[in-house]
C-alpha positions in Angstrom: 22.8 -29.2 -20.0 22.3 -28.0 -16.5 22.5 -24.4 -17.7 19.6 -25.0 -20.1 17.5 -26.7 -17.5 18.1 -23.7 -15.2 17.2 -21.3 -18.0 14.1 -23.1 -18.8 13.0 -23.2 -15.2 13.7 -19.5 -14.8 11.8 -18.7 -17.9 8.8 -20.7 -16.7 8.8 -18.7 -13.3 8.9 -15.5 -15.2 6.0 -16.7 -17.4 3.9 -17.6 -14.3 4.7 -14.2 -12.6 3.9 -12.3 -15.7 0.7 -14.3 -16.2 -0.5 -13.6 -12.6 0.2 -9.8 -13.1 -1.8 -9.9 -16.4 -4.7 -12.0 -15.3 -7.5 -10.3 -13.5 -7.2 -11.1 -9.9 -10.9 -10.8 -9.2 -12.4 -9.0 -6.2 -9.8 -7.7 -3.9 -10.7 -6.0 -0.6 -8.6 -3.7 1.6 -8.2 -4.9 5.2 -6.9 -2.3 7.7 -5.4 -3.7 10.9 -3.7 -2.1 13.9 -0.6 -3.3 15.5 0.3 -3.2 19.1 2.0 0.3 18.7 -1.4 1.7 17.3 0.1 1.8 13.7 -2.3 0.9 11.0 -1.3 -1.5 8.1 -3.3 -2.1 5.0 -3.4 -5.5 3.2 -5.2 -6.3 -0.1 -6.9 -9.7 0.2 -9.4 -12.0 -1.6 -12.8 -12.4 0.0 -15.6 -15.1 -0.3 -19.0 -15.7 1.1 -20.2 -19.0 2.4 -23.6 -19.5 3.8 -24.1 -15.8 4.2 -20.8 -15.4 6.1 -17.8 -13.5 4.8 -14.3 -15.0 4.9 -10.7 -14.0 4.2 -7.8 -16.6 4.1 -4.4 -16.2 5.7 -2.1 -18.5 3.6 0.1 -19.1 6.7 -0.4 -18.9 10.4 2.6 -16.6 10.5 1.1 -13.9 8.3 1.7 -10.5 9.8 -1.8 -9.2 9.2 -3.1 -12.3 10.9 -0.9 -11.6 14.0 -2.4 -8.1 14.2 -5.9 -9.5 14.0 -5.2 -12.0 16.8 -4.0 -9.0 19.0 -6.7 -6.6 17.9 -9.6 -8.2 16.1 -11.3 -4.9 15.3 -10.6 -4.1 11.8 -11.7 -2.0 8.8 -12.7 -3.6 5.7 -13.2 -1.7 2.4 -15.2 -3.6 -0.2 -16.5 -2.0 -3.3 -15.4 1.4 -2.1 -17.4 1.1 1.1 -15.5 1.0 4.4 -17.1 -0.9 7.4 -15.8 -1.5 10.9 -15.6 -5.3 11.4 -14.4 -7.9 13.8 -12.1 -10.5 12.3 -12.3 -14.0 13.7 -9.7 -16.6 12.9 -11.2 -20.0 12.9 -9.0 -23.2 13.5 -11.3 -25.7 11.8 -10.1 -28.1 9.0 -13.6 -28.3 7.5 -13.9 -24.6 7.3 -10.4 -24.2 5.9 -11.3 -26.6 3.1 -14.6 -24.9 2.4 -13.0 -21.5 2.2 -10.2 -22.8 0.0 -12.8 -24.5 -2.2 -14.8 -21.2 -2.4 -11.5 -19.3 -3.2 -10.8 -21.8 -6.0 -14.4 -21.4 -7.4 -14.3 -17.6 -7.3 -10.7 -16.9 -8.3 -10.0 -19.9 -10.5 -6.7 -20.3 -12.3 -4.7 -17.6 -10.3 -5.8 -19.4 -7.1 -4.7 -22.6 -8.4 -1.2 -21.3 -9.4 -0.7 -19.5 -6.1 -1.7 -22.6 -4.0 0.9 -24.6 -6.1 3.7 -21.9 -5.3 2.8 -21.2 -1.7 1.7 -24.1 0.6 -1.7 -23.4 1.9 -2.1 -26.6 3.9 -2.1 -24.6 7.2 -4.1 -21.7 5.8 -6.4 -20.0 8.4 -9.9 -18.9 7.5 -11.0 -15.6 9.0 -14.6 -14.7 9.4 -15.3 -11.0 9.2 -18.6 -9.7 10.7 -19.9 -6.2 11.1 -18.6 -4.9 14.6 -22.2 -4.1 15.8 -23.2 -7.6 14.9 -20.2 -9.1 16.7 -20.9 -7.0 19.7 -24.6 -7.9 19.9 -23.5 -11.7 19.8 -21.4 -11.1 22.9 -17.7 -11.7 23.4 -18.2 -15.2 24.8 -20.5 -16.4 22.3 -19.4 -19.6 20.3 -18.4 -18.8 16.8 -20.3 -20.8 14.1 -18.0 -22.3 11.5 -20.4 -21.3 8.5 -20.1 -24.8 7.1 -23.2 -26.7 6.5 -23.5 -30.1 8.1 
């Protein structure tokens, strides 16, 4: 009996993985970050817009690409084939995390729902990305808005 349960569970996992691979994953952008050795790393990510601001989501505070952003927030974001130099700003705000998660669910639908069930996103980190020129004109010490309507 245990063997049949394990077989059924394995088959279920295979079906979920195959389904994820077959389902259109929606808009995926390419984020290029630089590590402390000056090496670039490319990561494919989902992207959402909330209130005119653009957000990515790190599923975990330990994500390697998030570590690189914390060390060097200047990144390159390629969206719809257009590369732009950006500043990535991780935001530790529960309301914003919830808003970004909701926007991801709305935009990416079933595939986001499946991934969130498989990978715990309770500590996900929203990352606002803004054009580097805009970020520089706002000043380094300027407080970051959360992008969440009151």
